[in-house]
Every structure is written in C-alpha cells, then in structure tokens.
C-alpha positions in Angstrom: -15.7 14.3 6.3 -13.7 11.5 7.9 -11.1 9.1 6.6 -13.6 6.3 7.3 -16.2 7.9 4.9 -13.6 8.1 2.1 -12.3 4.5 2.6 -15.7 2.8 3.0 -16.2 2.2 -0.7 -12.5 1.6 -1.6 -12.5 -2.2 -0.8 -9.7 -4.1 0.8 -6.6 -2.3 1.9 -3.6 -3.5 -0.1 -0.4 -3.9 1.8 3.2 -5.1 1.6 5.6 -6.7 4.0 9.2 -5.8 4.7 10.2 -8.9 2.8 8.4 -7.8 -0.4 10.6 -7.0 -3.3 10.6 -3.7 -5.1 9.3 -5.6 -8.2 6.4 -7.0 -6.1 5.6 -3.6 -4.7 5.6 -1.9 -8.2 3.4 -4.7 -9.5 0.9 -4.2 -6.7 0.7 -0.5 -7.2 0.2 -1.0 -11.0 -2.3 -3.8 -10.8 -4.4 -2.0 -8.1 -3.9 1.4 -9.7 -2.8 2.9 -6.3 -0.1 5.3 -5.5 1.1 3.9 -2.2 0.7 0.9 0.1 1.4 0.5 3.8 4.2 -1.9 4.8 3.0 -4.2 7.6 5.1 -6.3 9.9 3.1 -8.6 12.2 0.0 -6.4 11.6 1.8 -3.3 12.6 2.5 -0.4 10.2 6.2 0.0 9.8 6.3 2.2 6.7 4.7 3.2 3.5 5.9 2.4 -0.1 4.9 4.8 -2.8 5.5 5.5 -6.5 8.0 8.2 -5.4 10.2 5.5 -3.8 10.8 4.0 -7.2 11.6 7.2 -9.2 
C-alpha cells in the first residue's frame, strides 16, 4: 500500500503557516478532527504541528 492510496479519500490537506497562532492551530485540529497539520511557508513544508505540541 502507498501513502497516495491512503490519502486519496481523505479530502483536502489542512495546513498552517508559520504566522498561525497556537489557538488557530488547536481550532483547526479540533474542527477537522486531525492529530497534526503541516506548516507551510510559501508552499514549502517547514514543520508539522501536532496535538503533542500543545500538551
């Protein structure tokens, strides 16, 4: 199995920017029921924000 096969039915990728606040990030994770989101700067992945970053 490939990553593409798993992601094909997941819908749009949810992401954050380096300027996103922690409150915005937590809200996104909660609203979308996801455990993590990539942080994009100019379309380039510069990090990942996860539930563990808040705890």
